[in-house]
C-alpha positions in Angstrom: 11.7 -134.6 102.3 10.9 -131.5 103.9 13.2 -128.7 104.0 14.7 -127.2 107.5 12.2 -124.2 107.3 9.5 -126.5 106.4 10.4 -128.5 110.1 10.2 -125.4 111.8 7.1 -123.7 110.6 4.8 -123.6 113.4 1.1 -122.4 113.2 -0.2 -123.5 116.6 0.9 -124.4 120.0 0.3 -127.7 121.7 -2.0 -126.2 124.0 -4.3 -124.7 121.5 -5.3 -128.1 120.8 -6.7 -128.4 124.2 -8.5 -125.4 123.9 -10.0 -126.6 120.7 -11.3 -129.7 122.6 -12.5 -127.7 125.6 -14.4 -125.5 123.6 -16.2 -128.3 121.9 -17.1 -129.7 125.5 -18.4 -126.2 126.7 -20.3 -125.4 123.4 -22.2 -128.9 123.9 -22.5 -128.2 127.5 -24.0 -124.9 126.6 -26.3 -126.0 123.7 -28.0 -128.7 126.1 -29.0 -126.2 128.6 -30.6 -123.9 125.9 -33.9 -122.4 127.2 -33.0 -122.2 130.8 -31.9 -118.6 131.5 -32.1 -115.4 129.3 -29.3 -112.3 129.1 -29.6 -108.8 127.8 -27.4 -108.1 125.1 -27.4 -104.3 123.6 -31.2 -103.9 125.1 -32.4 -107.6 123.4 -33.1 -110.4 125.7 -31.6 -113.6 124.1 -31.1 -117.4 125.2 -27.8 -117.2 127.2 -26.6 -120.6 126.2 -27.3 -120.1 123.0 -25.1 -117.3 122.6 -22.5 -119.0 124.8 -22.8 -122.4 122.7 -21.9 -120.0 119.6 -18.8 -118.1 121.4 -17.4 -121.4 122.0 -17.9 -122.8 118.5 -16.2 -119.8 117.1 -13.5 -118.6 119.6 -10.9 -121.0 118.3 -11.2 -120.3 114.5 -11.8 -116.4 114.9 -8.7 -116.3 117.3 -6.5 -117.9 114.5 -7.9 -115.6 111.9 -7.0 -112.4 114.0 -3.3 -114.1 114.6 -3.0 -114.8 110.9 -3.9 -111.3 109.9 -1.5 -109.5 112.8 1.5 -112.2 111.9 3.2 -112.2 115.4 6.7 -113.1 113.1 6.8 -109.2 112.4 6.7 -108.0 116.1 7.8 -109.3 119.1 5.3 -107.8 121.3 2.4 -109.4 119.0 4.5 -112.4 119.6 3.9 -112.3 123.3 0.2 -111.7 123.0 0.1 -114.8 120.6 1.7 -116.7 123.2 -0.3 -115.4 126.5 -3.6 -114.7 125.0 -5.2 -117.9 126.2 -4.2 -116.9 129.8 -6.8 -114.1 129.3 -10.0 -116.4 128.8 -9.1 -118.6 132.0 -11.7 -116.2 133.7 -14.2 -117.2 131.3 -13.8 -120.6 131.3 -14.1 -120.5 135.2 -16.9 -118.7 135.5 -19.0 -120.5 132.7 -18.0 -123.6 134.1 -20.0 -122.0 137.4 -23.2 -121.3 135.2 -23.2 -124.6 133.4 -23.0 -126.7 136.6 -25.8 -124.7 138.0 -27.8 -125.3 134.9 -26.9 -129.3 134.5 -28.0 -129.9 138.0 -30.5 -127.2 138.3 -29.1 -125.5 141.4 -28.1 -128.8 143.1 -24.7 -129.5 144.9 -22.9 -131.8 147.1 -21.9 -129.1 149.7 -23.3 -130.9 152.6 -20.9 -133.8 152.0 -17.8 -131.1 152.4 -19.6 -129.1 155.4 -20.1 -132.3 157.1 -16.3 -133.3 156.7 -15.6 -130.1 158.3 -17.4 -130.2 161.3 -16.3 -134.0 161.7 -12.8 -132.6 162.1 -13.1 -129.5 163.8 -16.6 -129.7 165.4 -17.4 -126.4 163.9 -17.2 -124.9 160.4 -13.7 -122.8 159.9 -15.3 -120.9 157.2 -17.8 -119.2 159.6 -15.7 -119.0 162.6 -11.9 -118.2 161.2 -12.9 -114.9 159.7 -14.6 -113.9 163.1 -11.6 -113.4 164.9 -9.7 -111.3 162.5 -12.4 -109.3 160.4 -12.2 -106.3 162.7 -8.2 -106.0 161.9 -8.1 -104.2 158.6 -4.6 -104.8 157.8 -5.1 -108.5 158.0 -8.2 -108.3 155.6 -6.2 -106.5 153.2 -3.2 -109.2 153.2 -5.9 -112.0 152.5 -7.7 -109.9 149.9 -4.6 -109.1 148.1 -3.2 -112.6 147.9 -6.6 -113.7 146.7 -6.1 -111.0 143.9 -2.5 -111.8 143.2 -3.5 -115.4 142.5 -3.7 -114.5 138.8 0.1 -113.0 138.9 1.1 -116.3 140.4 -0.2 -118.2 137.5 0.8 -115.9 134.7 3.8 -113.7 135.4 6.2 -116.8 135.2 5.1 -117.4 131.9 5.9 -113.8 130.9 9.2 -113.6 132.5 10.5 -116.5 130.7 9.2 -114.7 127.2 11.2 -111.6 128.1 14.3 -113.6 129.0 13.7 -115.7 125.5 13.7 -118.9 127.3 10.8 -120.1 124.8 10.8 -123.7 125.2 10.5 -123.3 128.8 8.0 -120.5 128.6 5.8 -122.5 126.1 5.9 -125.6 128.3 4.9 -123.9 131.5 1.9 -122.5 129.7 1.1 -125.9 128.6 1.1 -127.4 132.0 -1.1 -124.5 133.8 -3.4 -124.3 130.8 -4.3 -127.8 130.4 -4.3 -128.5 133.8 -7.0 -125.8 134.3 -9.0 -127.0 131.4 -9.1 -130.3 133.4 -10.4 -128.7 136.2 -13.1 -126.8 134.6 -14.5 -129.7 132.8 -14.9 -131.5 136.6 -16.1 -128.3 137.8 -19.2 -128.8 135.2 -20.1 -132.1 136.3 -19.3 -132.0 139.9 -21.2 -129.2 141.6 -19.8 -127.8 144.9 -21.1 -124.1 145.8 -18.5 -123.2 148.7 -19.5 -122.1 152.4 -20.7 -118.7 151.5 -23.4 -120.0 149.2 -24.4 -123.3 151.3 -24.5 -121.5 154.9 -27.6 -118.9 155.0 -25.5 -116.6 157.4 -22.4 -116.2 155.5 -24.7 -115.6 152.3 -26.8 -113.0 154.0 -23.8 -110.9 155.4 -21.8 -111.8 152.5 -18.6 -109.7 152.8 -20.1 -106.7 154.5 -18.2 -107.4 157.5 -14.7 -107.3 156.1 -13.0 -103.5 156.4 -9.9 -103.1 154.7 -8.2 -100.9 151.9 -7.8 -100.7 148.3 -7.8 -104.3 147.5 -10.4 -105.4 149.8 -12.9 -102.9 148.3 -11.6 -104.2 144.7 -12.2 -108.0 145.5 -15.6 -107.3 147.4 -16.8 -105.3 144.5 -15.7 -108.3 142.0 -17.3 -111.1 144.7 -20.4 -109.3 144.8 -21.0 -108.6 141.0 -19.7 -112.1 139.9 -21.6 -115.6 139.6 -19.2 -117.7 141.9 -21.4 -120.5 143.3 -19.4 -123.2 142.0 -16.0 -124.7 141.1 -15.4 -124.9 145.0 -13.9 -128.7 145.0 -10.9 -129.0 144.9 -10.0 -125.7 145.2 -8.4 -124.8 141.9 -6.5 -121.5 143.7 -4.8 -124.1 145.6 -4.1 -126.4 143.0 -2.8 -124.1 140.4 -0.8 -121.9 142.9 0.9 -125.1 143.7 1.5 -126.1 140.5 2.8 -122.5 139.5 5.0 -122.4 142.4 6.8 -125.7 141.6 7.5 -124.4 137.9 8.6 -121.3 139.3 10.9 -122.6 141.7 12.0 -124.6 138.4 12.5 -121.7 136.0 12.1 -118.5 137.7 13.7 -119.3 141.4 14.7 -115.7 142.1 10.5 -115.5 142.6 10.4 -117.5 145.4 11.1 -115.6 148.1 8.0 -113.4 146.8 6.1 -116.4 145.8 6.3 -118.2 149.0 4.6 -115.9 151.3 1.7 -114.8 149.0 0.9 -118.5 148.0 0.7 -119.4 151.8 -1.7 -116.4 152.7 -3.6 -117.5 149.4 -4.1 -120.8 150.8 -5.5 -119.8 154.1 -7.8 -116.9 152.3 -9.6 -119.5 150.7 -11.2 -120.6 153.4 -10.8 -116.8 155.3 -13.0 -115.3 152.4 -15.4 -117.9 152.5 -14.7 -119.2 149.0 -13.9 -123.1 150.2 -14.3 -125.6 152.9 -11.1 -126.4 155.0 -11.0 -129.8 153.1 -10.8 -128.2 150.0 -7.4 -127.2 150.7 -5.7 -130.9 151.1 -7.9 -131.6 148.0 -6.8 -128.7 145.9 -2.9 -130.0 147.1 -3.7 -133.6 145.9 -5.0 -132.4 142.5 -2.1 -130.0 141.9 0.5 -132.7 142.3 -1.6 -135.4 140.3 -2.1 -132.7 137.4 1.9 -131.6 137.8 2.8 -135.0 137.2 0.3 -136.3 134.8 -0.1 -133.1 132.3 3.9 -133.1 131.0 3.0 -136.1 129.7 0.4 -135.1 127.5 3.0 -132.6 126.0 4.8 -135.0 123.6 1.4 -136.5 121.9 0.2 -132.9 121.5 3.4 -131.6 119.8 3.1 -134.9 117.3 -0.6 -133.7 116.4 0.0 -129.9 116.5 3.0 -130.7 113.8 -0.2 -132.6 111.8 -2.2 -129.7 112.0 0.5 -127.0 111.2 1.3 -128.9 108.1 -2.5 -128.7 107.1 -3.0 -125.2 108.1 0.3 -124.1 106.2 -0.3 -126.0 103.1 -4.2 -125.6 102.5 -4.5 -122.3 104.2 -1.2 -120.4 103.8 -0.9 -119.9 107.3 2.3 -118.1 107.9 4.7 -119.3 110.8 3.0 -117.9 113.6 4.3 -119.4 116.6 7.4 -119.8 118.3 
């Protein structure tokens, strides 16, 4: 019979099981695209997808080894990074899903479908016409670029606050729902290529963001956009879907954030079209995706917890891992 200490000894979080599965998918997708593109690493030309395949294969065991060595039980700051480190690699999965989608389909996309839907709804392309009315106003540009920047806060800060407030179960649950929802969307983006208006329409691609003038956040985000491969992951809008999920979770657990989050979320939804990132149809599609994920993903929590218990026992008994999860 297990002792109380054994029953409560946690090594991994349930969300990490899904991260392992996601890493396996990304590893396989990377390896099947070997030979298509090279990258420069410390002055040497290497196959990009071979390198990324190795990275995705090693990321989980290396992270577990690092966590074991640091032993979060000793320090609450380390406990925080132990819980939230997965948030730091959202952007890696996102950008790599775009690369893989481009390589899988040799640059082909379904943009023509969604551009046509927008035209049939409005009689024009919202991503082209809408920004023309406001681009000359620096403060408006700054507001939209800031809301796009703060999106990363919308989907992460709620978990941090719950951790700080020592509401650990809720922080773990929130992290699970947001992270697994992201993981599902990343896999979808690999196999459903839509690049977005700024890559599909020649006039937007040529002028890019040169017509936008603002202040600090406008310059920061223009720099990021101009130096990152963002030609993909456009349908449905993950910004819309994940912001909606994060807003609902914060309404439930951190309601005092709502007066700040609500206007920023609304601005961010509009900015997806204003900044050429999405077709209008991507917004309602993102809302539907967010609702479906919010309803479906929590159903995976209990099965993941049961499997995590089995993995915990194996890591603790066979590899002598300490209790490194809350």
